[in-house]
PLY file of the C-alpha trace (Angstrom):
ply
format ascii 1.0
element vertex 129
property float x
property float y
property float z
element edge 128
property int vertex1
property int vertex2
end_header
110.30 95.64 85.14
108.15 94.02 87.84
109.26 92.00 90.85
107.87 88.52 90.18
105.95 86.61 92.87
103.91 83.40 92.85
101.01 82.96 95.25
100.42 79.60 96.99
97.25 79.26 94.88
99.28 79.57 91.67
101.80 76.99 92.86
98.97 74.54 93.64
97.31 75.15 90.27
100.56 74.72 88.33
101.32 71.46 90.16
97.79 70.17 89.54
98.07 71.04 85.83
101.59 69.54 85.75
102.95 72.58 83.91
106.35 72.06 82.37
109.36 74.10 83.43
109.27 75.67 79.96
105.75 76.99 80.54
106.56 78.23 84.07
109.71 79.98 82.83
107.77 81.58 79.97
105.12 82.86 82.41
107.84 84.30 84.67
109.60 86.01 81.77
106.31 87.41 80.46
105.18 88.57 83.93
108.34 90.54 84.61
107.86 92.62 81.48
104.08 92.75 81.03
102.51 96.15 80.58
99.36 97.53 82.14
97.57 98.03 78.82
94.37 96.19 77.95
94.65 94.07 74.83
92.58 91.26 73.37
94.70 88.86 75.48
94.79 90.85 78.73
91.93 92.43 80.62
91.90 94.54 83.77
89.18 93.29 86.12
89.68 95.58 89.10
91.54 98.71 90.13
91.67 99.60 93.83
91.16 103.06 95.26
94.33 105.16 94.87
95.48 102.70 92.15
97.57 100.56 94.49
96.29 97.16 93.32
95.06 96.02 89.92
93.68 92.56 89.10
94.11 91.32 85.54
93.33 88.18 83.57
95.28 86.98 80.55
95.04 84.32 77.89
98.25 82.30 77.76
99.13 79.74 75.06
99.73 76.09 75.93
102.85 75.06 74.00
102.73 71.51 75.40
99.35 70.93 73.75
100.27 72.97 70.66
97.38 75.35 71.28
97.21 79.10 70.97
95.81 81.52 73.52
92.17 80.73 72.76
92.64 77.07 73.76
95.43 77.54 76.27
95.28 78.81 79.84
93.59 81.61 81.73
95.92 83.38 84.15
94.88 85.65 87.01
97.49 88.07 88.26
97.62 91.32 90.16
99.93 94.26 90.46
101.01 96.06 93.60
101.85 99.36 91.95
103.38 100.81 95.11
105.94 97.95 95.31
106.36 97.54 91.52
105.46 93.88 92.00
103.37 91.40 90.03
101.77 88.38 91.68
100.62 85.48 89.52
97.64 84.16 91.40
95.85 81.37 89.53
96.06 79.46 86.27
93.39 77.23 84.74
93.00 75.44 81.44
90.59 77.31 79.21
88.53 74.21 78.48
87.95 73.59 82.20
86.38 77.03 82.69
83.64 76.94 80.14
82.71 79.84 77.93
79.85 82.29 78.10
77.20 79.60 77.66
79.06 76.34 78.31
79.39 75.03 81.88
78.24 78.20 83.66
79.06 76.69 87.09
82.75 76.42 86.16
82.76 79.99 84.86
81.01 81.08 88.07
83.78 79.50 90.20
86.36 81.51 88.27
84.35 84.70 88.74
83.96 83.96 92.46
87.73 83.54 92.73
88.19 87.00 91.21
85.68 88.45 93.71
87.46 86.81 96.66
90.81 88.14 95.44
89.30 91.61 95.14
88.00 91.44 98.74
91.40 90.21 99.95
93.22 93.08 98.23
90.78 95.62 99.62
91.47 94.29 103.13
95.20 94.56 102.43
94.67 98.13 101.25
92.98 98.96 104.56
96.09 97.66 106.36
98.38 99.81 104.17
96.46 103.07 104.51
0 1
1 2
2 3
3 4
4 5
5 6
6 7
7 8
8 9
9 10
10 11
11 12
12 13
13 14
14 15
15 16
16 17
17 18
18 19
19 20
20 21
21 22
22 23
23 24
24 25
25 26
26 27
27 28
28 29
29 30
30 31
31 32
32 33
33 34
34 35
35 36
36 37
37 38
38 39
39 40
40 41
41 42
42 43
43 44
44 45
45 46
46 47
47 48
48 49
49 50
50 51
51 52
52 53
53 54
54 55
55 56
56 57
57 58
58 59
59 60
60 61
61 62
62 63
63 64
64 65
65 66
66 67
67 68
68 69
69 70
70 71
71 72
72 73
73 74
74 75
75 76
76 77
77 78
78 79
79 80
80 81
81 82
82 83
83 84
84 85
85 86
86 87
87 88
88 89
89 90
90 91
91 92
92 93
93 94
94 95
95 96
96 97
97 98
98 99
99 100
100 101
101 102
102 103
103 104
104 105
105 106
106 107
107 108
108 109
109 110
110 111
111 112
112 113
113 114
114 115
115 116
116 117
117 118
118 119
119 120
120 121
121 122
122 123
123 124
124 125
125 126
126 127
127 128
């Protein structure tokens, strides 16, 4: 069981998307029990030296729009293994990100966010060690 935390970025994104309490509660419940195993709905994007931090992305369904995971949300989260904590970091609608060939600038923004998060966690790791 993970300690659940929301980053300020996630709070802003969820307010902008006007996520219902039902969706936020479902994300919290899922996050507390999520495993660190890659599946077709979860993907590890980064693992820090000494395995202290891991960044993951997940496909999350949108029950308000009656859509499954392919048309739902994309969630970025990371683990602090040392603290047994999960931090949900960002959530975006799938259709606002673009796919592999559609709207590459939107996809690039998402990729840049992942890179910035990686740099931030590496700086945090330097402070820990």
